[in-house]
Short mmCIF file of the C-alpha atoms (twelve columns), coordinates in Angstrom:
data_MODEL
# 
_entry.id   MODEL 
# 
loop_
_atom_site.group_PDB 
_atom_site.id 
_atom_site.type_symbol 
_atom_site.label_atom_id 
_atom_site.label_alt_id 
_atom_site.label_comp_id 
_atom_site.label_asym_id 
_atom_site.label_seq_id 
_atom_site.Cartn_x 
_atom_site.Cartn_y 
_atom_site.Cartn_z 
_atom_site.pdbx_PDB_model_num 
ATOM 1   C CA . MET A 1   168.301 6.485  116.070 1 
ATOM 2   C CA . ASN A 2   169.736 5.743  112.643 1 
ATOM 3   C CA . LEU A 3   170.949 9.050  111.192 1 
ATOM 4   C CA . LYS A 4   171.921 7.593  107.823 1 
ATOM 5   C CA . GLU A 5   168.553 5.930  107.153 1 
ATOM 6   C CA . GLY A 6   166.612 8.954  108.470 1 
ATOM 7   C CA . THR A 7   168.565 11.312 106.210 1 
ATOM 8   C CA . ARG A 8   167.945 9.091  103.199 1 
ATOM 9   C CA . ARG A 9   164.192 8.994  103.842 1 
ATOM 10  C CA . LEU A 10  164.015 12.744 104.494 1 
ATOM 11  C CA . ALA A 11  165.935 13.395 101.258 1 
ATOM 12  C CA . LEU A 12  163.510 11.237 99.261  1 
ATOM 13  C CA . LEU A 13  160.481 12.846 100.880 1 
ATOM 14  C CA . LEU A 14  161.665 16.420 100.307 1 
ATOM 15  C CA . GLY A 15  162.885 15.511 96.801  1 
ATOM 16  C CA . ALA A 16  159.418 14.184 95.938  1 
ATOM 17  C CA . ALA A 17  157.821 17.331 97.389  1 
ATOM 18  C CA . GLY A 18  160.207 19.469 95.290  1 
ATOM 19  C CA . ALA A 19  159.319 17.504 92.173  1 
ATOM 20  C CA . ILE A 20  155.598 17.987 92.837  1 
ATOM 21  C CA . VAL A 21  155.940 21.745 93.444  1 
ATOM 22  C CA . CYS A 22  158.104 22.163 90.351  1 
ATOM 23  C CA . GLY A 23  155.656 19.994 88.378  1 
ATOM 24  C CA . VAL A 24  152.863 22.423 89.273  1 
ATOM 25  C CA . LEU A 25  155.090 25.345 88.231  1 
ATOM 26  C CA . SER A 26  155.895 23.525 84.974  1 
ATOM 27  C CA . TYR A 27  152.207 23.035 84.257  1 
ATOM 28  C CA . ALA A 28  151.511 26.742 84.860  1 
ATOM 29  C CA . GLN A 29  154.392 27.707 82.557  1 
ATOM 30  C CA . LEU A 30  153.169 25.269 79.909  1 
ATOM 31  C CA . GLN A 31  149.706 26.845 79.986  1 
ATOM 32  C CA . SER A 32  151.295 30.287 79.622  1 
ATOM 33  C CA . ASN A 33  153.415 29.107 76.684  1 
ATOM 34  C CA . LEU A 34  150.430 27.525 74.946  1 
ATOM 35  C CA . HIS A 35  148.399 30.725 75.384  1 
ATOM 36  C CA . GLN A 36  151.292 32.861 74.098  1 
ATOM 37  C CA . ARG A 37  151.758 30.561 71.092  1 
ATOM 38  C CA . ALA A 38  148.029 30.690 70.273  1 
ATOM 39  C CA . ASP A 39  148.040 34.510 70.497  1 
ATOM 40  C CA . HIS A 40  151.107 34.663 68.260  1 
ATOM 41  C CA . LYS A 41  149.553 32.354 65.659  1 
ATOM 42  C CA . ARG A 42  146.207 34.177 65.683  1 
ATOM 43  C CA . PHE A 43  147.842 37.607 65.285  1 
ATOM 44  C CA . GLU A 44  150.137 36.379 62.497  1 
ATOM 45  C CA . GLN A 45  147.195 34.742 60.716  1 
ATOM 46  C CA . LEU A 46  145.211 37.975 60.766  1 
ATOM 47  C CA . VAL A 47  148.184 40.181 59.810  1 
ATOM 48  C CA . ASN A 48  148.959 37.960 56.826  1 
ATOM 49  C CA . SER A 49  145.324 37.729 55.725  1 
ATOM 50  C CA . GLU A 50  144.112 39.117 52.432  1 
ATOM 51  C CA . VAL A 51  141.867 41.626 54.244  1 
ATOM 52  C CA . VAL A 52  144.838 43.311 55.942  1 
ATOM 53  C CA . ARG A 53  146.878 43.329 52.719  1 
ATOM 54  C CA . GLN A 54  144.012 44.946 50.811  1 
ATOM 55  C CA . GLU A 55  143.492 47.554 53.541  1 
ATOM 56  C CA . ARG A 56  147.228 48.360 53.626  1 
ATOM 57  C CA . ASP A 57  147.271 48.788 49.850  1 
ATOM 58  C CA . ARG A 58  144.109 50.904 49.945  1 
ATOM 59  C CA . ARG A 59  145.132 53.104 52.844  1 
ATOM 60  C CA . PHE A 60  148.814 53.535 52.116  1 
ATOM 61  C CA . ALA A 61  148.763 53.641 48.329  1 
ATOM 62  C CA . PRO A 62  151.454 55.771 46.776  1 
ATOM 63  C CA . LEU A 63  150.586 59.444 46.498  1 
ATOM 64  C CA . LYS A 64  149.309 60.305 43.038  1 
ATOM 65  C CA . ASP A 65  150.393 63.189 40.883  1 
ATOM 66  C CA . ALA A 66  147.526 65.681 40.586  1 
ATOM 67  C CA . LYS A 67  148.084 66.240 36.827  1 
ATOM 68  C CA . THR A 68  148.714 62.718 35.550  1 
ATOM 69  C CA . GLY A 69  146.965 60.585 38.183  1 
ATOM 70  C CA . LYS A 70  150.005 58.270 38.233  1 
ATOM 71  C CA . PRO A 71  151.986 57.511 41.395  1 
ATOM 72  C CA . SER A 72  154.418 60.287 42.284  1 
ATOM 73  C CA . ILE A 73  158.049 59.203 41.979  1 
ATOM 74  C CA . ASP A 74  160.777 60.484 44.298  1 
ATOM 75  C CA . PRO A 75  163.430 61.954 41.984  1 
ATOM 76  C CA . LYS A 76  166.272 61.060 44.399  1 
ATOM 77  C CA . THR A 77  165.437 57.389 44.919  1 
ATOM 78  C CA . GLY A 78  163.169 56.611 41.960  1 
ATOM 79  C CA . THR A 79  160.600 54.929 44.222  1 
ATOM 80  C CA . PRO A 80  156.926 55.828 44.644  1 
ATOM 81  C CA . ILE A 81  156.246 58.438 47.312  1 
ATOM 82  C CA . MET A 82  154.133 56.994 50.093  1 
ATOM 83  C CA . VAL A 83  152.209 58.768 52.843  1 
ATOM 84  C CA . ASP A 84  154.213 61.760 54.047  1 
ATOM 85  C CA . TRP A 85  154.377 61.142 57.786  1 
ATOM 86  C CA . ASP A 86  156.068 64.498 58.324  1 
ATOM 87  C CA . GLU A 87  152.824 66.166 57.264  1 
ATOM 88  C CA . VAL A 88  150.771 64.283 59.850  1 
ATOM 89  C CA . GLU A 89  150.178 66.415 62.923  1 
ATOM 90  C CA . PRO A 90  150.889 64.830 66.297  1 
ATOM 91  C CA . ILE A 91  147.720 64.626 68.375  1 
ATOM 92  C CA . ASN A 92  148.021 64.642 72.146  1 
ATOM 93  C CA . GLY A 93  145.203 64.474 74.602  1 
ATOM 94  C CA . PRO A 94  143.076 62.200 76.734  1 
ATOM 95  C CA . HIS A 95  140.934 60.978 73.838  1 
ATOM 96  C CA . ASN A 96  143.716 60.509 71.298  1 
ATOM 97  C CA . PRO A 97  146.852 59.285 73.030  1 
ATOM 98  C CA . LYS A 98  150.006 59.230 70.963  1 
ATOM 99  C CA . SER A 99  150.718 55.913 69.329  1 
ATOM 100 C CA . GLU A 100 154.103 54.212 69.404  1 
ATOM 101 C CA . SER A 101 154.999 56.108 66.252  1 
ATOM 102 C CA . GLY A 102 154.351 59.438 67.969  1 
ATOM 103 C CA . PHE A 103 151.259 60.116 65.879  1 
ATOM 104 C CA . ALA A 104 147.648 59.233 66.544  1 
ATOM 105 C CA . GLU A 105 146.655 57.703 63.241  1 
ATOM 106 C CA . PRO A 106 142.995 56.767 63.063  1 
ATOM 107 C CA . PRO A 107 142.500 53.014 62.772  1 
ATOM 108 C CA . SER A 108 141.202 51.332 59.657  1 
ATOM 109 C CA . GLU A 109 137.647 50.167 60.158  1 
ATOM 110 C CA . VAL A 110 137.372 46.861 58.295  1 
ATOM 111 C CA . ASN A 111 134.524 44.719 59.739  1 
ATOM 112 C CA . LYS A 112 135.487 41.691 57.618  1 
ATOM 113 C CA . GLN A 113 136.601 38.153 58.477  1 
ATOM 114 C CA . GLY A 114 136.563 38.796 62.223  1 
ATOM 115 C CA . ILE A 115 138.606 42.019 62.074  1 
ATOM 116 C CA . LYS A 116 136.917 45.190 63.307  1 
ATOM 117 C CA . HIS A 117 139.791 47.721 63.432  1 
ATOM 118 C CA . ILE A 118 143.430 47.704 62.352  1 
ATOM 119 C CA . TYR A 119 145.816 50.040 64.161  1 
ATOM 120 C CA . TRP A 120 148.859 50.899 62.056  1 
ATOM 121 C CA . ALA A 121 152.443 51.579 63.086  1 
ATOM 122 C CA . ARG A 122 154.616 54.225 61.466  1 
ATOM 123 C CA . ASN A 123 156.460 51.630 59.365  1 
ATOM 124 C CA . LEU A 124 153.099 50.622 57.807  1 
ATOM 125 C CA . GLY A 125 153.093 47.464 59.893  1 
ATOM 126 C CA . VAL A 126 150.207 46.402 62.115  1 
ATOM 127 C CA . ARG A 127 150.466 47.686 65.701  1 
ATOM 128 C CA . SER A 128 147.315 45.882 66.908  1 
ATOM 129 C CA . ILE A 129 144.085 44.353 65.654  1 
ATOM 130 C CA . GLU A 130 140.710 44.664 67.326  1 
ATOM 131 C CA . THR A 131 138.507 41.696 66.509  1 
ATOM 132 C CA . GLU A 132 134.735 41.705 66.113  1 
ATOM 133 C CA . ASP A 133 134.353 39.829 69.399  1 
ATOM 134 C CA . GLY A 134 136.090 42.656 71.302  1 
ATOM 135 C CA . ASP A 135 139.583 41.168 71.712  1 
ATOM 136 C CA . THR A 136 142.630 43.269 70.942  1 
ATOM 137 C CA . LEU A 137 145.586 41.329 69.579  1 
ATOM 138 C CA . TYR A 138 149.138 42.641 69.750  1 
ATOM 139 C CA . PRO A 139 152.272 41.276 68.111  1 
ATOM 140 C CA . THR A 140 153.761 38.693 70.482  1 
ATOM 141 C CA . GLN A 141 156.847 36.543 70.178  1 
ATOM 142 C CA . ALA A 142 156.376 32.813 69.890  1 
ATOM 143 C CA . PRO A 143 157.730 30.992 72.949  1 
ATOM 144 C CA . SER A 144 161.287 29.777 72.497  1 
ATOM 145 C CA . ALA A 145 162.232 26.116 72.366  1 
ATOM 146 C CA . TRP A 146 164.259 26.616 75.553  1 
ATOM 147 C CA . SER A 147 161.129 27.425 77.519  1 
ATOM 148 C CA . TYR A 148 159.720 24.012 76.584  1 
ATOM 149 C CA . VAL A 149 162.987 22.327 77.612  1 
ATOM 150 C CA . LEU A 150 162.834 24.132 80.961  1 
ATOM 151 C CA . ILE A 151 159.239 22.958 81.432  1 
ATOM 152 C CA . ALA A 152 160.349 19.365 80.883  1 
ATOM 153 C CA . ILE A 153 163.325 19.410 83.264  1 
ATOM 154 C CA . LEU A 154 161.914 21.598 86.044  1 
ATOM 155 C CA . PRO A 155 160.353 18.691 88.036  1 
ATOM 156 C CA . VAL A 156 163.613 16.739 87.779  1 
ATOM 157 C CA . LEU A 157 165.560 19.767 89.012  1 
ATOM 158 C CA . GLY A 158 163.076 20.230 91.861  1 
ATOM 159 C CA . PHE A 159 163.687 16.660 93.003  1 
ATOM 160 C CA . PHE A 160 167.472 16.665 92.756  1 
ATOM 161 C CA . ILE A 161 168.032 20.110 94.302  1 
ATOM 162 C CA . LEU A 162 166.122 19.295 97.496  1 
ATOM 163 C CA . TRP A 163 167.307 15.681 97.584  1 
ATOM 164 C CA . GLY A 164 170.932 16.784 97.178  1 
ATOM 165 C CA . ALA A 165 170.621 19.555 99.760  1 
ATOM 166 C CA . VAL A 166 169.288 17.149 102.402 1 
ATOM 167 C CA . ARG A 167 171.964 14.583 101.551 1 
ATOM 168 C CA . VAL A 168 174.731 17.179 101.892 1 
ATOM 169 C CA . ILE A 169 173.349 18.520 105.181 1 
ATOM 170 C CA . GLY A 170 172.990 14.936 106.460 1 
ATOM 171 C CA . TRP A 171 176.539 14.121 105.407 1 
ATOM 172 C CA . VAL A 172 177.908 17.178 107.230 1 
ATOM 173 C CA . GLY A 173 175.725 16.440 110.279 1 
ATOM 174 C CA . ALA A 174 176.894 12.829 110.320 1 
ATOM 175 C CA . GLY A 175 180.466 14.038 110.571 1 
ATOM 176 C CA . PHE A 176 179.611 15.834 113.807 1 
ATOM 177 C CA . ALA A 177 177.467 13.019 115.199 1 
ATOM 178 C CA . GLU A 178 180.062 10.243 114.823 1 
ATOM 179 C CA . SER A 179 182.148 9.488  117.813 1 
ATOM 180 C CA . PRO A 180 185.902 9.909  117.490 1 
ATOM 181 C CA . LYS A 181 187.821 6.718  116.723 1 
# 
C-alpha cells in the first residue's frame, strides 16, 4: 500500500467533488442574483415612469386654499402644504391591514402601461406596484458586486478546501504510519 499516492488521489477526487458541488451552488446563486437584478430593474423602471410621476403629482398635489385656489403655503417653512397625514385615520382590521406607514391608504388605480395599482408609502414613495398581469413588485436591492465575485470563486474554494483537508489528514496520518528510524 502506498499511503502517499493514495492520499494524493483521494485529495484530487474529493477536491473535484467539492468543486462540482460548489459549482452547482454557484449556479443556483447566480440564478437568484439574476432574478433579483431583473426584479430591481423592473421595479425601478416602473417607479421612474411618467405614469407614476403623473399619479404622484395628481394624488399628492399641494393642498389648495379654499378662497384663492392657490397652493397653501406653510408660514413657518414657506413651502407648499402637502397631504396632512395626521388627519388620516388609521384603519385596522382583516380587510384593511395597516401599511408600513401605519395607515391604510387606498392604492392608486392606474391601469396604464402595465401598472394596475400603486401602493404609496408615507414618504410619498412607492411601497409596491401591482401589474396588470397580477404580479406585485416591491422595492428590492440590486445584488452587490461581491455576490458575483463569490459566485466566481466558490468552485475554486470548494476544490481547495477539500483537497487541502485530505492532504493535511494524510500528512498527519503518514506521520503515524512511518516506522521509527
